[in-house]
Jmol script that loads the backbone (N, CA, C; Angstrom):
load data "model"
ATOM      1  N   MET A   1      99.158  77.203 101.928  1.00  0.00           N
ATOM      2  CA  MET A   1      99.695  76.382 102.992  1.00  0.00           C
ATOM      3  C   MET A   1     100.832  77.150 103.662  1.00  0.00           C
ATOM      4  N   ARG A   2     100.813  77.152 104.960  1.00  0.00           N
ATOM      5  CA  ARG A   2     101.881  77.806 105.718  1.00  0.00           C
ATOM      6  C   ARG A   2     103.109  76.908 105.679  1.00  0.00           C
ATOM      7  N   ARG A   3     104.237  77.478 105.368  1.00  0.00           N
ATOM      8  CA  ARG A   3     105.466  76.708 105.269  1.00  0.00           C
ATOM      9  C   ARG A   3     106.340  77.052 106.462  1.00  0.00           C
ATOM     10  N   PRO A   4     106.701  76.047 107.261  1.00  0.00           N
ATOM     11  CA  PRO A   4     107.457  76.337 108.487  1.00  0.00           C
ATOM     12  C   PRO A   4     108.756  77.072 108.243  1.00  0.00           C
ATOM     13  N   GLY A   5     109.439  76.768 107.164  1.00  0.00           N
ATOM     14  CA  GLY A   5     110.709  77.413 106.891  1.00  0.00           C
ATOM     15  C   GLY A   5     110.559  78.890 106.583  1.00  0.00           C
ATOM     16  N   LEU A   6     109.476  79.275 105.917  1.00  0.00           N
ATOM     17  CA  LEU A   6     109.289  80.671 105.547  1.00  0.00           C
ATOM     18  C   LEU A   6     109.173  81.559 106.779  1.00  0.00           C
ATOM     19  N   GLU A   7     108.407  81.139 107.749  1.00  0.00           N
ATOM     20  CA  GLU A   7     108.226  81.954 108.947  1.00  0.00           C
ATOM     21  C   GLU A   7     109.546  82.097 109.714  1.00  0.00           C
ATOM     22  N   LEU A   8     110.275  81.004 109.842  1.00  0.00           N
ATOM     23  CA  LEU A   8     111.570  81.066 110.524  1.00  0.00           C
ATOM     24  C   LEU A   8     112.544  81.979 109.782  1.00  0.00           C
ATOM     25  N   LEU A   9     112.550  81.897 108.464  1.00  0.00           N
ATOM     26  CA  LEU A   9     113.459  82.736 107.681  1.00  0.00           C
ATOM     27  C   LEU A   9     113.087  84.208 107.753  1.00  0.00           C
ATOM     28  N   ALA A  10     111.801  84.489 107.869  1.00  0.00           N
ATOM     29  CA  ALA A  10     111.383  85.884 108.010  1.00  0.00           C
ATOM     30  C   ALA A  10     111.895  86.453 109.327  1.00  0.00           C
ATOM     31  N   GLN A  11     111.905  85.626 110.353  1.00  0.00           N
ATOM     32  CA  GLN A  11     112.370  86.066 111.667  1.00  0.00           C
ATOM     33  C   GLN A  11     113.890  86.107 111.743  1.00  0.00           C
ATOM     34  N   ARG A  12     114.553  85.151 111.094  1.00  0.00           N
ATOM     35  CA  ARG A  12     116.014  85.037 111.198  1.00  0.00           C
ATOM     36  C   ARG A  12     116.615  84.686 109.838  1.00  0.00           C
ATOM     37  N   PRO A  13     116.767  85.671 108.956  1.00  0.00           N
ATOM     38  CA  PRO A  13     117.334  85.402 107.625  1.00  0.00           C
ATOM     39  C   PRO A  13     118.724  84.780 107.723  1.00  0.00           C
ATOM     40  N   GLY A  14     119.013  83.898 106.781  1.00  0.00           N
ATOM     41  CA  GLY A  14     120.340  83.302 106.701  1.00  0.00           C
ATOM     42  C   GLY A  14     120.508  82.014 107.480  1.00  0.00           C
ATOM     43  N   LEU A  15     119.424  81.460 108.005  1.00  0.00           N
ATOM     44  CA  LEU A  15     119.531  80.202 108.749  1.00  0.00           C
ATOM     45  C   LEU A  15     119.981  79.075 107.826  1.00  0.00           C
ATOM     46  N   SER A  16     120.636  78.107 108.412  1.00  0.00           N
ATOM     47  CA  SER A  16     121.069  76.924 107.662  1.00  0.00           C
ATOM     48  C   SER A  16     119.938  75.903 107.614  1.00  0.00           C
ATOM     49  N   ASN A  17     120.116  74.907 106.768  1.00  0.00           N
ATOM     50  CA  ASN A  17     119.175  73.794 106.682  1.00  0.00           C
ATOM     51  C   ASN A  17     118.970  73.152 108.058  1.00  0.00           C
ATOM     52  N   SER A  18     120.049  72.894 108.781  1.00  0.00           N
ATOM     53  CA  SER A  18     119.952  72.246 110.098  1.00  0.00           C
ATOM     54  C   SER A  18     119.187  73.103 111.091  1.00  0.00           C
ATOM     55  N   GLU A  19     119.471  74.408 111.094  1.00  0.00           N
ATOM     56  CA  GLU A  19     118.767  75.310 112.018  1.00  0.00           C
ATOM     57  C   GLU A  19     117.278  75.373 111.688  1.00  0.00           C
ATOM     58  N   LEU A  20     116.955  75.410 110.417  1.00  0.00           N
ATOM     59  CA  LEU A  20     115.548  75.420 110.008  1.00  0.00           C
ATOM     60  C   LEU A  20     114.856  74.116 110.396  1.00  0.00           C
ATOM     61  N   ALA A  21     115.538  72.998 110.192  1.00  0.00           N
ATOM     62  CA  ALA A  21     114.962  71.692 110.536  1.00  0.00           C
ATOM     63  C   ALA A  21     114.651  71.622 112.029  1.00  0.00           C
ATOM     64  N   ARG A  22     115.595  72.056 112.856  1.00  0.00           N
ATOM     65  CA  ARG A  22     115.359  72.051 114.311  1.00  0.00           C
ATOM     66  C   ARG A  22     114.173  72.935 114.665  1.00  0.00           C
ATOM     67  N   GLY A  23     114.101  74.110 114.062  1.00  0.00           N
ATOM     68  CA  GLY A  23     113.023  75.039 114.369  1.00  0.00           C
ATOM     69  C   GLY A  23     111.653  74.566 113.928  1.00  0.00           C
ATOM     70  N   ALA A  24     111.622  73.717 112.911  1.00  0.00           N
ATOM     71  CA  ALA A  24     110.350  73.207 112.377  1.00  0.00           C
ATOM     72  C   ALA A  24     110.039  71.792 112.859  1.00  0.00           C
ATOM     73  N   PHE A  25     110.933  71.215 113.672  1.00  0.00           N
ATOM     74  CA  PHE A  25     110.748  69.864 114.218  1.00  0.00           C
ATOM     75  C   PHE A  25     110.660  68.805 113.119  1.00  0.00           C
ATOM     76  N   VAL A  26     111.531  68.956 112.116  1.00  0.00           N
ATOM     77  CA  VAL A  26     111.612  67.945 111.050  1.00  0.00           C
ATOM     78  C   VAL A  26     113.078  67.539 110.899  1.00  0.00           C
ATOM     79  N   THR A  27     113.312  66.497 110.129  1.00  0.00           N
ATOM     80  CA  THR A  27     114.688  66.058 109.901  1.00  0.00           C
ATOM     81  C   THR A  27     115.391  67.008 108.937  1.00  0.00           C
ATOM     82  N   ARG A  28     116.712  66.979 108.952  1.00  0.00           N
ATOM     83  CA  ARG A  28     117.492  67.785 108.002  1.00  0.00           C
ATOM     84  C   ARG A  28     117.147  67.395 106.566  1.00  0.00           C
ATOM     85  N   GLN A  29     116.961  66.086 106.362  1.00  0.00           N
ATOM     86  CA  GLN A  29     116.637  65.607 105.012  1.00  0.00           C
ATOM     87  C   GLN A  29     115.291  66.167 104.551  1.00  0.00           C
ATOM     88  N   SER A  30     114.298  66.136 105.434  1.00  0.00           N
ATOM     89  CA  SER A  30     112.975  66.675 105.068  1.00  0.00           C
ATOM     90  C   SER A  30     113.055  68.165 104.776  1.00  0.00           C
ATOM     91  N   MET A  31     113.799  68.894 105.603  1.00  0.00           N
ATOM     92  CA  MET A  31     113.935  70.338 105.377  1.00  0.00           C
ATOM     93  C   MET A  31     114.660  70.604 104.077  1.00  0.00           C
ATOM     94  N   ASN A  32     115.662  69.798 103.752  1.00  0.00           N
ATOM     95  CA  ASN A  32     116.386  70.002 102.500  1.00  0.00           C
ATOM     96  C   ASN A  32     115.459  69.824 101.298  1.00  0.00           C
ATOM     97  N   VAL A  33     114.594  68.824 101.346  1.00  0.00           N
ATOM     98  CA  VAL A  33     113.624  68.609 100.261  1.00  0.00           C
ATOM     99  C   VAL A  33     112.697  69.821 100.157  1.00  0.00           C
ATOM    100  N   LEU A  34     112.230  70.310 101.298  1.00  0.00           N
ATOM    101  CA  LEU A  34     111.352  71.480 101.311  1.00  0.00           C
ATOM    102  C   LEU A  34     112.080  72.699 100.744  1.00  0.00           C
ATOM    103  N   LEU A  35     113.320  72.918 101.160  1.00  0.00           N
ATOM    104  CA  LEU A  35     114.072  74.074 100.674  1.00  0.00           C
ATOM    105  C   LEU A  35     114.321  73.990  99.166  1.00  0.00           C
ATOM    106  N   GLN A  36     114.581  72.791  98.670  1.00  0.00           N
ATOM    107  CA  GLN A  36     114.772  72.636  97.228  1.00  0.00           C
ATOM    108  C   GLN A  36     113.507  73.031  96.476  1.00  0.00           C
ATOM    109  N   ALA A  37     112.351  72.610  97.003  1.00  0.00           N
ATOM    110  CA  ALA A  37     111.076  72.967  96.362  1.00  0.00           C
ATOM    111  C   ALA A  37     110.837  74.481  96.435  1.00  0.00           C
ATOM    112  N   LEU A  38     111.106  75.068  97.590  1.00  0.00           N
ATOM    113  CA  LEU A  38     110.925  76.517  97.740  1.00  0.00           C
ATOM    114  C   LEU A  38     111.865  77.286  96.817  1.00  0.00           C
ATOM    115  N   GLU A  39     113.060  76.758  96.644  1.00  0.00           N
ATOM    116  CA  GLU A  39     114.033  77.388  95.739  1.00  0.00           C
ATOM    117  C   GLU A  39     113.526  77.328  94.296  1.00  0.00           C
ATOM    118  N   ARG A  40     113.027  76.167  93.885  1.00  0.00           N
ATOM    119  CA  ARG A  40     112.486  76.018  92.520  1.00  0.00           C
ATOM    120  C   ARG A  40     111.319  76.969  92.285  1.00  0.00           C
ATOM    121  N   GLU A  41     110.524  77.200  93.336  1.00  0.00           N
ATOM    122  CA  GLU A  41     109.359  78.088  93.227  1.00  0.00           C
ATOM    123  C   GLU A  41     109.727  79.564  93.361  1.00  0.00           C
ATOM    124  N   GLY A  42     111.000  79.850  93.590  1.00  0.00           N
ATOM    125  CA  GLY A  42     111.444  81.234  93.700  1.00  0.00           C
ATOM    126  C   GLY A  42     111.115  81.900  95.021  1.00  0.00           C
ATOM    127  N   GLN A  43     110.885  81.101  96.065  1.00  0.00           N
ATOM    128  CA  GLN A  43     110.510  81.667  97.358  1.00  0.00           C
ATOM    129  C   GLN A  43     111.697  81.854  98.296  1.00  0.00           C
ATOM    130  N   VAL A  44     112.779  81.116  98.064  1.00  0.00           N
ATOM    131  CA  VAL A  44     114.005  81.271  98.844  1.00  0.00           C
ATOM    132  C   VAL A  44     115.199  81.237  97.909  1.00  0.00           C
ATOM    133  N   THR A  45     116.308  81.775  98.403  1.00  0.00           N
ATOM    134  CA  THR A  45     117.564  81.673  97.670  1.00  0.00           C
ATOM    135  C   THR A  45     118.618  81.100  98.602  1.00  0.00           C
ATOM    136  N   ARG A  46     119.514  80.326  98.002  1.00  0.00           N
ATOM    137  CA  ARG A  46     120.687  79.793  98.709  1.00  0.00           C
ATOM    138  C   ARG A  46     121.856  79.910  97.750  1.00  0.00           C
ATOM    139  N   PRO A  47     123.029  80.248  98.277  1.00  0.00           N
ATOM    140  CA  PRO A  47     124.185  80.348  97.366  1.00  0.00           C
ATOM    141  C   PRO A  47     124.552  78.968  96.815  1.00  0.00           C
ATOM    142  N   ALA A  48     125.136  78.956  95.630  1.00  0.00           N
ATOM    143  CA  ALA A  48     125.578  77.689  95.031  1.00  0.00           C
ATOM    144  C   ALA A  48     126.715  77.083  95.843  1.00  0.00           C
ATOM    145  N   GLU A  49     127.563  77.940  96.391  1.00  0.00           N
ATOM    146  CA  GLU A  49     128.701  77.505  97.209  1.00  0.00           C
ATOM    147  C   GLU A  49     128.574  78.122  98.591  1.00  0.00           C
ATOM    148  N   PRO A  50     128.885  77.360  99.622  1.00  0.00           N
ATOM    149  CA  PRO A  50     128.817  77.935 100.976  1.00  0.00           C
ATOM    150  C   PRO A  50     129.864  79.031 101.161  1.00  0.00           C
ATOM    151  N   PRO A  51     129.469  80.186 101.728  1.00  0.00           N
ATOM    152  CA  PRO A  51     130.443  81.252 101.948  1.00  0.00           C
ATOM    153  C   PRO A  51     131.499  80.865 102.984  1.00  0.00           C
ATOM    154  N   VAL A  52     131.103  80.040 103.947  1.00  0.00           N
ATOM    155  CA  VAL A  52     132.013  79.571 104.999  1.00  0.00           C
ATOM    156  C   VAL A  52     131.636  78.130 105.328  1.00  0.00           C
ATOM    157  N   GLY A  53     132.603  77.250 105.456  1.00  0.00           N
ATOM    158  CA  GLY A  53     132.320  75.867 105.842  1.00  0.00           C
ATOM    159  C   GLY A  53     131.399  75.178 104.862  1.00  0.00           C
ATOM    160  N   LYS A  54     130.385  74.487 105.407  1.00  0.00           N
ATOM    161  CA  LYS A  54     129.442  73.735 104.581  1.00  0.00           C
ATOM    162  C   LYS A  54     128.048  74.349 104.567  1.00  0.00           C
ATOM    163  N   VAL A  55     127.843  75.401 105.340  1.00  0.00           N
ATOM    164  CA  VAL A  55     126.509  75.972 105.532  1.00  0.00           C
ATOM    165  C   VAL A  55     126.088  76.822 104.339  1.00  0.00           C
ATOM    166  N   LEU A  56     124.881  76.543 103.830  1.00  0.00           N
ATOM    167  CA  LEU A  56     124.280  77.362 102.779  1.00  0.00           C
ATOM    168  C   LEU A  56     123.193  78.227 103.423  1.00  0.00           C
ATOM    169  N   PRO A  57     123.490  79.496 103.711  1.00  0.00           N
ATOM    170  CA  PRO A  57     122.477  80.342 104.335  1.00  0.00           C
ATOM    171  C   PRO A  57     121.304  80.572 103.389  1.00  0.00           C
ATOM    172  N   THR A  58     120.105  80.477 103.928  1.00  0.00           N
ATOM    173  CA  THR A  58     118.885  80.593 103.137  1.00  0.00           C
ATOM    174  C   THR A  58     118.205  81.917 103.436  1.00  0.00           C
ATOM    175  N   ARG A  59     117.689  82.551 102.394  1.00  0.00           N
ATOM    176  CA  ARG A  59     116.993  83.829 102.569  1.00  0.00           C
ATOM    177  C   ARG A  59     115.695  83.817 101.768  1.00  0.00           C
ATOM    178  N   LEU A  60     114.706  84.519 102.312  1.00  0.00           N
ATOM    179  CA  LEU A  60     113.441  84.677 101.598  1.00  0.00           C
ATOM    180  C   LEU A  60     113.615  85.644 100.438  1.00  0.00           C
ATOM    181  N   THR A  61     112.915  85.367  99.362  1.00  0.00           N
ATOM    182  CA  THR A  61     112.837  86.297  98.236  1.00  0.00           C
ATOM    183  C   THR A  61     111.578  87.143  98.438  1.00  0.00           C
ATOM    184  N   PRO A  62     111.404  88.197  97.648  1.00  0.00           N
ATOM    185  CA  PRO A  62     110.141  88.945  97.727  1.00  0.00           C
ATOM    186  C   PRO A  62     108.927  88.038  97.503  1.00  0.00           C
ATOM    187  N   ARG A  63     109.044  87.090  96.593  1.00  0.00           N
ATOM    188  CA  ARG A  63     107.940  86.149  96.358  1.00  0.00           C
ATOM    189  C   ARG A  63     107.681  85.302  97.608  1.00  0.00           C
ATOM    190  N   GLY A  64     108.744  84.863  98.281  1.00  0.00           N
ATOM    191  CA  GLY A  64     108.597  84.100  99.518  1.00  0.00           C
ATOM    192  C   GLY A  64     107.930  84.919 100.609  1.00  0.00           C
ATOM    193  N   ARG A  65     108.298  86.201 100.717  1.00  0.00           N
ATOM    194  CA  ARG A  65     107.660  87.070 101.716  1.00  0.00           C
ATOM    195  C   ARG A  65     106.169  87.243 101.427  1.00  0.00           C
ATOM    196  N   GLN A  66     105.828  87.356 100.136  1.00  0.00           N
ATOM    197  CA  GLN A  66     104.412  87.492  99.752  1.00  0.00           C
ATOM    198  C   GLN A  66     103.636  86.223 100.105  1.00  0.00           C
ATOM    199  N   ARG A  67     104.213  85.058  99.800  1.00  0.00           N
ATOM    200  CA  ARG A  67     103.554  83.786 100.127  1.00  0.00           C
ATOM    201  C   ARG A  67     103.374  83.639 101.633  1.00  0.00           C
ATOM    202  N   LEU A  68     104.385  84.051 102.400  1.00  0.00           N
ATOM    203  CA  LEU A  68     104.287  83.990 103.851  1.00  0.00           C
ATOM    204  C   LEU A  68     103.168  84.888 104.348  1.00  0.00           C
ATOM    205  N   ALA A  69     103.056  86.095 103.802  1.00  0.00           N
ATOM    206  CA  ALA A  69     101.986  87.008 104.214  1.00  0.00           C
ATOM    207  C   ALA A  69     100.608  86.398 103.925  1.00  0.00           C
ATOM    208  N   GLU A  70     100.467  85.775 102.774  1.00  0.00           N
ATOM    209  CA  GLU A  70      99.193  85.127 102.421  1.00  0.00           C
ATOM    210  C   GLU A  70      98.886  83.981 103.375  1.00  0.00           C
ATOM    211  N   ALA A  71      99.894  83.163 103.661  1.00  0.00           N
ATOM    212  CA  ALA A  71      99.699  82.016 104.556  1.00  0.00           C
ATOM    213  C   ALA A  71      99.391  82.482 105.977  1.00  0.00           C
ATOM    214  N   THR A  72     100.079  83.525 106.425  1.00  0.00           N
ATOM    215  CA  THR A  72      99.856  84.042 107.771  1.00  0.00           C
ATOM    216  C   THR A  72      98.423  84.544 107.915  1.00  0.00           C
ATOM    217  N   ALA A  73      97.923  85.244 106.909  1.00  0.00           N
ATOM    218  CA  ALA A  73      96.542  85.744 106.946  1.00  0.00           C
ATOM    219  C   ALA A  73      95.553  84.578 106.991  1.00  0.00           C
ATOM    220  N   ALA A  74      95.809  83.551 106.181  1.00  0.00           N
ATOM    221  CA  ALA A  74      94.911  82.386 106.164  1.00  0.00           C
ATOM    222  C   ALA A  74      94.918  81.668 107.510  1.00  0.00           C
ATOM    223  N   VAL A  75      96.098  81.474 108.077  1.00  0.00           N
ATOM    224  CA  VAL A  75      96.206  80.788 109.370  1.00  0.00           C
ATOM    225  C   VAL A  75      95.538  81.614 110.458  1.00  0.00           C
ATOM    226  N   ARG A  76      95.733  82.931 110.419  1.00  0.00           N
ATOM    227  CA  ARG A  76      95.113  83.796 111.433  1.00  0.00           C
ATOM    228  C   ARG A  76      93.591  83.678 111.376  1.00  0.00           C
ATOM    229  N   GLY A  77      93.039  83.582 110.183  1.00  0.00           N
ATOM    230  CA  GLY A  77      91.593  83.399 110.039  1.00  0.00           C
ATOM    231  C   GLY A  77      91.116  82.107 110.691  1.00  0.00           C
ATOM    232  N   VAL A  78      91.862  81.042 110.498  1.00  0.00           N
ATOM    233  CA  VAL A  78      91.520  79.755 111.116  1.00  0.00           C
ATOM    234  C   VAL A  78      91.638  79.855 112.637  1.00  0.00           C
ATOM    235  N   GLU A  79      92.709  80.494 113.111  1.00  0.00           N
ATOM    236  CA  GLU A  79      92.896  80.654 114.566  1.00  0.00           C
ATOM    237  C   GLU A  79      91.720  81.401 115.186  1.00  0.00           C
ATOM    238  N   LEU A  80      91.281  82.475 114.532  1.00  0.00           N
ATOM    239  CA  LEU A  80      90.147  83.244 115.058  1.00  0.00           C
ATOM    240  C   LEU A  80      88.887  82.397 115.128  1.00  0.00           C
ATOM    241  N   ARG A  81      88.640  81.590 114.102  1.00  0.00           N
ATOM    242  CA  ARG A  81      87.466  80.708 114.108  1.00  0.00           C
ATOM    243  C   ARG A  81      87.571  79.672 115.216  1.00  0.00           C
ATOM    244  N   MET A  82      88.769  79.108 115.415  1.00  0.00           N
ATOM    245  CA  MET A  82      88.952  78.084 116.448  1.00  0.00           C
ATOM    246  C   MET A  82      88.723  78.652 117.841  1.00  0.00           C
ATOM    247  N   LEU A  83      89.144  79.886 118.063  1.00  0.00           N
ATOM    248  CA  LEU A  83      89.071  80.481 119.388  1.00  0.00           C
ATOM    249  C   LEU A  83      87.739  81.166 119.674  1.00  0.00           C
ATOM    250  N   ALA A  84      86.916  81.338 118.654  1.00  0.00           N
ATOM    251  CA  ALA A  84      85.678  82.108 118.795  1.00  0.00           C
ATOM    252  C   ALA A  84      84.766  81.584 119.906  1.00  0.00           C
ATOM    253  N   GLY A  85      84.687  80.291 120.110  1.00  0.00           N
ATOM    254  CA  GLY A  85      83.792  79.727 121.100  1.00  0.00           C
ATOM    255  C   GLY A  85      84.404  79.552 122.480  1.00  0.00           C
ATOM    256  N   LEU A  86      85.641  80.018 122.665  1.00  0.00           N
ATOM    257  CA  LEU A  86      86.316  79.819 123.941  1.00  0.00           C
ATOM    258  C   LEU A  86      86.350  81.117 124.753  1.00  0.00           C
ATOM    259  N   SER A  87      86.211  80.975 126.053  1.00  0.00           N
ATOM    260  CA  SER A  87      86.358  82.134 126.938  1.00  0.00           C
ATOM    261  C   SER A  87      87.830  82.538 126.981  1.00  0.00           C
ATOM    262  N   GLU A  88      88.117  83.705 127.565  1.00  0.00           N
ATOM    263  CA  GLU A  88      89.513  84.141 127.693  1.00  0.00           C
ATOM    264  C   GLU A  88      90.315  83.139 128.519  1.00  0.00           C
ATOM    265  N   THR A  89      89.687  82.595 129.563  1.00  0.00           N
ATOM    266  CA  THR A  89      90.372  81.612 130.405  1.00  0.00           C
ATOM    267  C   THR A  89      90.665  80.348 129.609  1.00  0.00           C
ATOM    268  N   GLU A  90      89.704  79.881 128.833  1.00  0.00           N
ATOM    269  CA  GLU A  90      89.920  78.678 128.012  1.00  0.00           C
ATOM    270  C   GLU A  90      90.998  78.920 126.952  1.00  0.00           C
ATOM    271  N   GLN A  91      91.019  80.119 126.378  1.00  0.00           N
ATOM    272  CA  GLN A  91      92.051  80.448 125.396  1.00  0.00           C
ATOM    273  C   GLN A  91      93.433  80.436 126.049  1.00  0.00           C
ATOM    274  N   ALA A  92      93.535  81.010 127.239  1.00  0.00           N
ATOM    275  CA  ALA A  92      94.816  81.028 127.958  1.00  0.00           C
ATOM    276  C   ALA A  92      95.252  79.609 128.301  1.00  0.00           C
ATOM    277  N   ASP A  93      94.300  78.774 128.725  1.00  0.00           N
ATOM    278  CA  ASP A  93      94.620  77.374 129.040  1.00  0.00           C
ATOM    279  C   ASP A  93      95.115  76.640 127.793  1.00  0.00           C
ATOM    280  N   ALA A  94      94.452  76.869 126.666  1.00  0.00           N
ATOM    281  CA  ALA A  94      94.855  76.220 125.413  1.00  0.00           C
ATOM    282  C   ALA A  94      96.255  76.680 125.006  1.00  0.00           C
ATOM    283  N   PHE A  95      96.532  77.963 125.169  1.00  0.00           N
ATOM    284  CA  PHE A  95      97.852  78.489 124.819  1.00  0.00           C
ATOM    285  C   PHE A  95      98.933  77.860 125.692  1.00  0.00           C
ATOM    286  N   ARG A  96      98.673  77.739 126.979  1.00  0.00           N
ATOM    287  CA  ARG A  96      99.647  77.103 127.872  1.00  0.00           C
ATOM    288  C   ARG A  96      99.879  75.644 127.486  1.00  0.00           C
ATOM    289  N   ALA A  97      98.815  74.952 127.132  1.00  0.00           N
ATOM    290  CA  ALA A  97      98.948  73.551 126.721  1.00  0.00           C
ATOM    291  C   ALA A  97      99.803  73.448 125.446  1.00  0.00           C
ATOM    292  N   LEU A  98      99.580  74.339 124.496  1.00  0.00           N
ATOM    293  CA  LEU A  98     100.374  74.323 123.270  1.00  0.00           C
ATOM    294  C   LEU A  98     101.844  74.637 123.554  1.00  0.00           C
ATOM    295  N   GLN A  99     102.094  75.564 124.469  1.00  0.00           N
ATOM    296  CA  GLN A  99     103.475  75.870 124.840  1.00  0.00           C
ATOM    297  C   GLN A  99     104.153  74.635 125.431  1.00  0.00           C
ATOM    298  N   LYS A 100     103.440  73.880 126.252  1.00  0.00           N
ATOM    299  CA  LYS A 100     104.001  72.652 126.829  1.00  0.00           C
ATOM    300  C   LYS A 100     104.307  71.634 125.738  1.00  0.00           C
ATOM    301  N   MET A 101     103.438  71.552 124.742  1.00  0.00           N
ATOM    302  CA  MET A 101     103.663  70.615 123.642  1.00  0.00           C
ATOM    303  C   MET A 101     104.923  70.983 122.870  1.00  0.00           C
ATOM    304  N   VAL A 102     105.105  72.274 122.620  1.00  0.00           N
ATOM    305  CA  VAL A 102     106.305  72.730 121.908  1.00  0.00           C
ATOM    306  C   VAL A 102     107.547  72.414 122.729  1.00  0.00           C
ATOM    307  N   ARG A 103     107.500  72.662 124.035  1.00  0.00           N
ATOM    308  CA  ARG A 103     108.648  72.336 124.894  1.00  0.00           C
ATOM    309  C   ARG A 103     108.947  70.842 124.845  1.00  0.00           C
ATOM    310  N   SER A 104     107.911  70.015 124.847  1.00  0.00           N
ATOM    311  CA  SER A 104     108.113  68.564 124.769  1.00  0.00           C
ATOM    312  C   SER A 104     108.785  68.177 123.461  1.00  0.00           C
ATOM    313  N   LEU A 105     108.376  68.812 122.363  1.00  0.00           N
ATOM    314  CA  LEU A 105     109.024  68.536 121.077  1.00  0.00           C
ATOM    315  C   LEU A 105     110.486  68.941 121.127  1.00  0.00           C
ATOM    316  N   ARG A 106     110.775  70.109 121.676  1.00  0.00           N
ATOM    317  CA  ARG A 106     112.175  70.579 121.762  1.00  0.00           C
ATOM    318  C   ARG A 106     112.990  69.673 122.674  1.00  0.00           C
ATOM    319  N   ASP A 107     112.418  69.278 123.821  1.00  0.00           N
ATOM    320  CA  ASP A 107     113.125  68.390 124.740  1.00  0.00           C
ATOM    321  C   ASP A 107     113.400  67.045 124.085  1.00  0.00           C
ATOM    322  N   GLY A 108     112.462  66.568 123.283  1.00  0.00           N
ATOM    323  CA  GLY A 108     112.649  65.299 122.567  1.00  0.00           C
ATOM    324  C   GLY A 108     113.797  65.387 121.587  1.00  0.00           C
ATOM    325  N   ASP A 109     114.010  66.561 120.982  1.00  0.00           N
ATOM    326  CA  ASP A 109     115.129  66.750 120.057  1.00  0.00           C
ATOM    327  C   ASP A 109     116.458  66.636 120.778  1.00  0.00           C
ATOM    328  N   ARG A 110     116.523  67.109 122.013  1.00  0.00           N
ATOM    329  CA  ARG A 110     117.773  67.061 122.765  1.00  0.00           C
ATOM    330  C   ARG A 110     118.133  65.626 123.153  1.00  0.00           C
ATOM    331  N   GLY A 111     117.093  64.798 123.348  1.00  0.00           N
ATOM    332  CA  GLY A 111     117.345  63.417 123.764  1.00  0.00           C
ATOM    333  C   GLY A 111     117.705  62.506 122.600  1.00  0.00           C
ATOM    334  N   ALA A 112     117.463  62.970 121.390  1.00  0.00           N
ATOM    335  CA  ALA A 112     117.715  62.125 120.206  1.00  0.00           C
ATOM    336  C   ALA A 112     119.136  62.169 119.757  1.00  0.00           C
TER     337      ALA A 112
END
end "model"
wireframe off; spacefill off
backbone 0.3
color backbone group
């Protein structure tokens, strides 16, 4: 299963729970539960005490990077199957539609 936090952490190590939650379009509470599970599984690390303020920066472990690579390969396989029957124009249209959906999710976060 692809884990939203893992991909974000691979791109931007040290993100906080709140930053990860915003990036994954989930609540801080939901992200905290996910991070606790990932920590127990050895996929992420967080300091016991925040280095500054209240923020606990999260980082991927080697095990987390391996799990992300496996999930990315699996998702890519599904994406290829989904797109196989679409023309280049249909694929571009689908991509634009998905981009609009992501923008709508982000805009909804600003209004909340």
